Structures are given as structure tokens and as C-alpha cells.
Backbone as a ProteinNet text record, in pm:
[ID]
protein_1_A
[PRIMARY]
XXXXXXXXXXXXXXXXXXXXXXXXXXXXXXXXXXXXXXXXXXXXXXXXXXXXXXXXXXXXXXXXXXXXXXXXXXXXXXXXXXXXXXXXXXXXXXXXXXXXXXXXXXXXXXXXXXXXXXXXXXXXXXXXXXXXXXXXXXXXXXXXXXXXXXXXXXX
[TERTIARY]
6574.1	6564	6523.2	6594.8	6556.5	6504.7	6538.7	6495.8	6466	6355.5	6325	6301.4	6353.2	6324.4	6239.4	6126.2	6038.2	6052.9	6107	6135.5	6004.2	5947.7	5824.9	5834.9	5767.4	5779.9	5652.9	5561.9	5441.4	5351.8	5352.1	5267.1	5195	5079.9	5018.9	4986.4	5041.8	4996	5106.3	5139.9	5219.1	5173.9	5039.8	4979.4	5039.2	5044.1	5088.3	5224.8	5312.2	5462.1	5442.5	5367.7	5347.5	5298.5	5194.7	5129.5	5224.4	5294.8	5397.2	5506.9	5553.9	5648.5	5605.6	5476.6	5413.6	5406.3	5363.9	5356	5492.5	5603.5	5739.2	5789.1	5755.4	5806.1	5726.4	5595.3	5515.2	5574.9	5606.5	5658.4	5780.4	5867.4	6010.8	6016.9	5913.9	5925.2	6031.4	6039.3	6129.8	6067.8	6173.6	6126.8	6100.5	6014.4	5961.6	6011.7	6083.2	6126.9	6067.5	5987	5927.3	6005.5	6065.8	6142.7	6110.4	6130.6	6095.8	6220.9	6257.5	6369.3	6331	6365.9	6332.6	6459.2	6457.4	6571.1	6644	6769.5	6844.9	6877.5	6945	6974	6991.7	6920.1	6935.8	6835.9	6752.2	6654.6	6521.3	6479	6348.7	6351.7	6458.3	6465.6	6617.3	6658.4	6801.4	6827.6	6922.7	6969	7110.8	7155.8	7289.1	7292.1	7361.8	7373.1	7501.4	7503.3	7633.4	7692.2	7824.1	7883.8	7923.2	7960.4	8001	8126.1	8217.1	8330.7	8311.8	8199.1	8166.8	8183.8	8224.9	8236.1	8100.9	8066	7943.6	7951.8	7871.3	7868.2	7722.9	7712.4	7583.1	7550.8	7436.3	7386.1	7263.5	7255.9	7135.3	7049.8	6933.8	6855.7	6780.9	6757.8	6679.2	6543.8	6467.6	6349.8	6361.7	6472.6	6498.5	6506.4	6582	6596.8	6455.3	6371.4	6235.5	6155.3	6169.5	6096	6128.6	6257.6	6299.8	6247.7	6249.2	6188.3	6043	5967.9	5833.3	5800.5	5868.9	5861.1	5902.4	5995.1	6031.3	5929.3	5858.1	5746.8	5623.1	5592	5487.4	5507.1	5626.2	5650.4	5655.2	5702.4	5688.3	5539.1	5458.5	5308.7	5243.5	5287.1	5227.9	5287.9	5407	5455.3	5389.5	5364.6	5306.6	5156.5	5099.5	4968.9	4954.8	5051.2	5058.5	5099.1	5181.5	5221.3	5098.5	5016.1	4894.2	4799.1	4785.1	4694.6	4749.3	4872.1	4937.6	4950.8	4846.5	4862.6	4896.1	4865.4	4890	5031.8	5118.8	5269	5351.5	5464.2	5555.9	5636.3	5635.9	5690.5	5779.5	5896.8	5993.8	5970.7	5960.7	5957.5	6075.1	6120.2	6234.1	6236.8	6249.9	6252.1	6416.1	6458.1	6605.4	6614.5	6735.5	6757.7	6875.3	6857.8	6966.1	6910.6	6992.8	6944.2	6883.8	6772	6692.9	6778.8	6857.5	6930.3	7048.1	7111.2	7218.3	7157.4	7056.4	7009.1	6940.9	6864.4	6805.6	6897.4	6996.3	7104.2	7192	7214.4	7293.8	7219.3	7089.7	7003.3	6981.2	6983.4	6973.6	7087.9	7211.2	7335	7339.3	7301.3	7322.2	7243.3	7109.2	7032.7	7049.3	7132.6	7157.6	7033.3	6953.7	6852.7	6891.9	6807.4	6833.6	6745.9	6665.2	6571.7	6524.9	6523.9	6466.8	6335.8	6222.9	6101.9	6091.8	6074	6054.7	5947.4	5887.5	5797.2	5857.7	5804.2	5841.2	5723	5745	5631.5	5626.4	5690.9	5683.8	5684	5789	5817.4	5843.7	5831.1	5879.1	6024.7	6069.6	6225.7	6297	6271.7	6336	6337.6	6232.4	6216	6310.2	6297.9	6382.4	6538.3	6570.9	6713.5	6747.2	6679	6705.5	6707.1	6604	6591.7	6653	6691.8	6750.5	6658.6	6564.9	6465.5	6543.3	6472.9	6528.5	6548.3	6448.5	6463.2	6577	6600.3	6717.3	6841	6859.2	6979.4	7001.7	6889.7	6899.9	6948.4	6901.9	6941.7	7087	7147.9	7281.2	7375	7318.6	7395.6	7396.7	7268.4	7265.2	7325.9	7369.5	7427.1	7344.2	7210.7	7111.2	7003.2	6903.9	6797.4	6701	6641.5	6542.5	6428.8	6316.1	6185.5	6113.5	6095.9	6059.7	5901.7	5817	5662.4	5625.8	5562.8	5514.3	5388.2	5396.9	5276.2	5230.1	5116.9	5062.9	5078.7	5150.3	5166.1	5039.9	4993.3	4879.5	4913	4819.5	4845	4746.8
5234.3	5371.4	5360.1	5420.1	5392.4	5516.1	5638.4	5763	5873.4	5944.8	6052.5	6169.8	6289.2	6406.4	6502.9	6546.4	6642.9	6772.6	6868.6	7006.4	7078.4	7130.4	7199	7353.4	7435.2	7579.5	7601.6	7511.7	7518.1	7640.2	7677.9	7778.9	7729.1	7798.3	7756.4	7605.1	7545.5	7421	7301.8	7312.8	7226.4	7066.4	7053.9	6919.5	6858.5	6922.5	6879.8	6811.7	6879.4	6828.2	6708.9	6713.5	6593.2	6478.8	6499.9	6384.4	6319	6393.2	6340.5	6270.3	6321	6254.5	6124.3	6126.7	6000.7	5897.2	5948.7	5844.6	5782.9	5858.1	5815	5731.1	5768	5674.6	5541.3	5546.3	5411.3	5330.8	5400.4	5326.9	5252.1	5322.1	5265.5	5197.1	5209	5157.4	5228.4	5356.3	5440.8	5510.9	5547.8	5626.5	5769.5	5838.1	5964.9	6060.8	6174.2	6284.4	6416.8	6470.3	6607.5	6712.3	6793.3	6907.4	7041.2	7139.5	7275.1	7353.3	7444.8	7528.7	7673.1	7707.3	7831.5	7916.9	8023.3	8099.2	8141	8117.1	8159.8	8306.5	8341.7	8477	8570.6	8692.1	8789.8	8794.9	8688.2	8680.2	8735.3	8737.8	8789.7	8935.9	8951.4	9089.9	9122	9136.1	9165.7	9304.7	9329.1	9460.3	9478.4	9589.6	9640.6	9736.2	9714.5	9820.9	9885.1	10012.6	10097	10096.4	10066.7	10078.4	10233.7	10261.7	10411.4	10451.3	10355.5	10385.9	10404.6	10383.1	10398.5	10275	10149.2	10042.9	9970.8	9904.7	9847.5	9691.1	9648.4	9511.3	9453.6	9333.5	9260.3	9223.3	9250.3	9218	9130.1	9047.1	8966	9033.3	9082.6	9130.1	9032.8	9044.7	8935.1	8902.7	9011.3	8965.9	8885.3	8885.1	8811.6	8652.6	8631.9	8490.2	8450	8526.2	8494.6	8462.7	8547.7	8536.7	8402.9	8382.8	8248.9	8128.2	8138.9	8024.9	8009.2	8127.7	8115.8	8048.6	8092.4	8034	7885.3	7838.6	7699	7628.5	7674.7	7603.3	7596.9	7703.3	7695.9	7588.4	7596.8	7491.4	7359.1	7332.4	7187.3	7153.5	7245.5	7214.1	7180.3	7254.7	7231.4	7095.1	7070.7	6934.1	6824.3	6837.1	6729.6	6714.1	6820.7	6817.4	6740.7	6763.1	6701.4	6538.7	6515.5	6379.5	6300.8	6373.6	6308.8	6271.1	6342.2	6325.4	6215.8	6171.7	6055.3	5947.7	5912.8	5811.2	5667.8	5646.5	5517.3	5484.7	5577.7	5551.2	5627.5	5564.7	5636.4	5752	5867.9	5987.3	6047.4	6096.9	6170.7	6307.5	6391.4	6544.8	6610.4	6722.7	6789.6	6938.8	7028.8	7163.1	7208	7259.8	7293.8	7451.6	7492.9	7628.1	7668.6	7774.6	7801.9	7854.4	7832.8	7866.9	7731.9	7765.6	7646.7	7547.6	7594.7	7509.5	7433.9	7497.9	7432.4	7328.5	7360.6	7277	7158.6	7169.8	7062.5	6972.9	7016.3	6930	6856.8	6942.8	6877.1	6768.8	6790.6	6685	6569.6	6581.4	6476.8	6378.7	6458.9	6381.4	6308.6	6369.4	6324	6185.1	6175.5	6059.1	5966.3	5998.2	5913.4	5909.2	6015	6018.8	5990.7	5940.3	5929.8	6016.6	6093.8	6177	6293	6408.7	6526.8	6579.3	6588.5	6643.1	6784.8	6882.9	7011.6	7088.5	7173.4	7257.5	7391.6	7426.7	7555.9	7641.1	7773.4	7869.1	7923.4	7866.2	7904.7	8059.5	8113	8261.7	8261.6	8388.4	8411.1	8389.7	8375.3	8356.5	8464.2	8588.8	8710.6	8701.1	8682.2	8689	8575.5	8440.3	8332.4	8372.9	8443.5	8475.3	8579.7	8683.2	8775	8731	8646	8609.7	8479.2	8399.4	8274.4	8176.1	8118.7	8032.3	7914.7	7893.5	7790	7657.3	7609.9	7482	7461.6	7586.4	7584.3	7575	7647.2	7646.1	7510.1	7441.1	7306.8	7215.6	7227.6	7142.3	7155.6	7273.1	7291.8	7234.4	7216.7	7168.1	7023.2	6968.1	6829.5	6736.2	6635.5	6533.7	6403.9	6428	6317.3	6374.6	6283.9	6338.1	6425.3	6526.2	6615.3	6605.6	6595.7	6599	6737.9	6815.1	6950.2	6953.6	6990.7	6989.7	7126.3	7161.3	7293.1	7324.9	7436.5	7479.3	7620.3	7648.2	7785	7881.3	7989.3	8089.7	8162.9	8162.5	8239.8	8393.2	8458.3	8598	8686.1
7828.8	7874.4	8019.5	8118.7	8259.9	8321.1	8277.5	8352.9	8237.7	8262.6	8192.1	8278.8	8234.5	8313.9	8237.7	8295.8	8234.6	8300.6	8240.1	8295.7	8267	8393.8	8383	8427.3	8350.8	8392.1	8495.5	8510.1	8592.1	8551.7	8417.7	8377.8	8246.4	8217.2	8089.4	8075	7975.6	7947.6	7987.9	8105.2	8169.9	8141.2	8138.3	8129.2	7987.2	7878.1	7756	7776.5	7848.5	7866.9	7959.1	8065.6	8155.9	8081	8005.5	7937.3	7834.6	7770	7677.8	7752.1	7863.9	7929.7	7996.8	8040.3	8089.1	7974.3	7855.9	7737.9	7712.9	7716.9	7688.6	7809.7	7926.8	8039.5	8039.6	8008	7984.2	7871.6	7762.9	7653.3	7677.2	7740.5	7767.2	7906.3	7981.6	8124.7	8213.6	8193.2	8257.2	8375.9	8479.9	8586	8535.3	8597.4	8546.9	8659	8622.5	8713	8669.3	8751.1	8713	8795.1	8728.5	8779.4	8742.2	8837.9	8812	8873.5	8801.2	8849.2	8886.7	9011.2	9062.4	9034	8969.3	8940.2	9073.4	9086.1	9209.4	9213.3	9311.4	9338	9218.4	9221.6	9131.8	9028.3	9011.7	8904.1	8945.1	9058.3	9099.8	9154.2	9238.6	9296.5	9287.1	9149.4	9133.1	9187.3	9261.4	9312.2	9318.1	9278.5	9295.7	9399.2	9504.1	9622.7	9593	9613.5	9602.2	9737.7	9766.4	9886.8	9906.8	10033.2	10056.5	9984.2	9941.1	9881.1	9734.9	9673.1	9536.9	9458.3	9506.6	9427.7	9420.8	9324.8	9305.5	9343.8	9416.3	9460.4	9448	9404.3	9399.5	9546	9586.5	9730.5	9726	9819.8	9824.8	9950	9915.3	10027.1	10090.9	10221	10292.8	10230.1	10168.4	10105.7	9986.4	9923	9807.4	9837.7	9951.6	10001	10035.4	10108.6	10143.3	10018.1	9914.9	9782.9	9713.1	9715	9644.8	9730.4	9854.8	9935.9	9916.8	9895.7	9869.6	9735.7	9622.6	9507.2	9499.7	9578.6	9592.6	9656.3	9764.8	9833.5	9748.5	9664.5	9576.3	9464.9	9414.1	9307.6	9352.9	9483.2	9539	9557.3	9590.6	9614.9	9471.9	9373.2	9239.3	9196.1	9206.1	9167.4	9230.8	9367.3	9437.2	9391.9	9351.4	9296.7	9159.9	9084.1	8953.2	8976.5	9077.6	9107.7	9167.9	9240	9305.5	9197.7	9098.9	8983.3	8884	8917.7	8836.2	8920.4	9004.6	9092.4	9038.9	8913	8841.7	8835	8845.3	8821.5	8935.3	8961.4	9062.6	8980.9	9051	8988.7	9102.8	9052.5	9149.5	9110.4	9213.1	9185.5	9247.4	9191.1	9240.3	9204.7	9298.6	9279.4	9300.4	9188.4	9175.7	9182.2	9225.8	9235.1	9134.2	9050.6	8970	8823.9	8719	8590.5	8526.8	8458.9	8403.8	8337	8228.6	8135.1	8220	8305.4	8387.7	8474.8	8554.3	8647.8	8595.1	8482.6	8415.5	8361.6	8286.2	8231.7	8338.1	8453.1	8559.6	8627.3	8647.9	8714.3	8629.1	8497.5	8413.2	8400.1	8401.1	8421.9	8548.7	8663.9	8797.5	8806.1	8760.4	8761.9	8660.5	8556	8440.3	8341.7	8329.2	8244.3	8093.4	8026	7884.1	7786.6	7847.8	7773.4	7866.1	7804.9	7861.3	7784.5	7840.4	7782.6	7840.5	7750.6	7786.2	7675.3	7730.1	7647.4	7582.6	7491.2	7410.5	7407.2	7415.7	7411.5	7272.4	7180.5	7034.8	7009.9	7072.1	7026.6	6875.3	6827.4	6701.8	6683.7	6563.4	6540.9	6597.9	6567.4	6621.7	6778.3	6835.8	6982.5	7042.6	6969.2	7025.6	7001.9	6904.5	6888.3	6985.1	7023.4	7124.9	7259	7298.1	7422.9	7471.3	7365.9	7395.3	7456.9	7391.4	7451.1	7532.4	7658	7738.6	7667.7	7597.2	7536.9	7436.1	7359.7	7264.1	7348.3	7470.1	7538.7	7604	7639.2	7694.4	7574.5	7461.5	7346.6	7328.6	7339.4	7314.3	7428.3	7551.9	7658.4	7686.7	7670.1	7696.9	7603.5	7646.7	7571.3	7547.3	7563.6	7567.1	7474.8	7413.2	7337.8	7416.6	7341	7401.9	7321.4	7377.8	7319.6	7352.8	7265.8	7261.8	7229.3	7326	7307.8	7284.6	7165.4	7149.4	7242	7297.4	7367.4	7338.1	7352.4	7311.1	7435.4	7411.1	7518.9	7539.8	7673.7	7708.4	7700.8	7625.7	7623.4	7710.5
[MASK]
+++++++++++++++++++++++++++++++++++++++++++++++++++++++++++++++++++++++++++++++++++++++++++++++++++++++++++++++++++++++++++++++++++++++++++++++++++++++++++

């Protein structure tokens, strides 16, 4: 195994996912990639603006671009902080823009990863069915093994 991707939401118990990813990388002598996905256009400040002719068009407001850039910068800082605390091993960090499942799977394919490590917030079965949990969607998309780490959602 040469590369492992750990997809981090940078909330709650990220350390559980990071620690398991480190264990796996150490066990297999693999490179470790810590990634976080900032949802792209439409996810934070989704806005439909109505044009004067009455047709609906999706518009990107300038503040939305600024907000996405702010989230990206915060994520980069958090990943660097995690990386610094893991000084015993080389770690690659990457902030991606888009949908979590698409970007994580595409990144894993791009680097030739053989494992994806991701956390799950342990939603109830009904909640998972209605909301489509990210780890489940990645499981359906990836063509490589996925290690799902249960985390307890902070309430």
C-alpha cells in the first residue's frame, strides 16, 4: 500500500480519524494524505436571483466567493496544525473545493491511493436514509477499500 487518504470534516472528533489513518499508514508504510473539502458554489450562501425577464438563474454573489475563500483558508490552517502535531511522519495536506464524495474519490484516484479513511457521525438509520451520509456516498463511488471510523456527534 503506497498512499492513504484521510478525509476530514475538521469538526468534533477529527483526531479519531487522523489517529486511525496514521496507524494504517505506519502499518503499511504508506504516504498519508489529509484532505478536507470545502463545499463549492451554492452550498454556503445559495442564492437564486430573479432576472428582470422573469427567468430564474443561479447567481454567485461576491460575498459567497469571499466566504468560500475564508473557509478554504481556515481549513488549510487547521490541516497544517494537525500536520505539525504529526511531526514524526511526512504528511501531505490538501483542501479541495466541490462535493465531499466527488472530491475525495477523485483525489484518491488521482494520487493512486489504496485506502480512504473517513469518519461517520452515526446518524440514525432514518436520518442516514434521508440525508445520504457522506461516508455511505463515498463507499458507493470509490473503487478502493474504505475504512469508516465511528465518531460521536457533538450535540
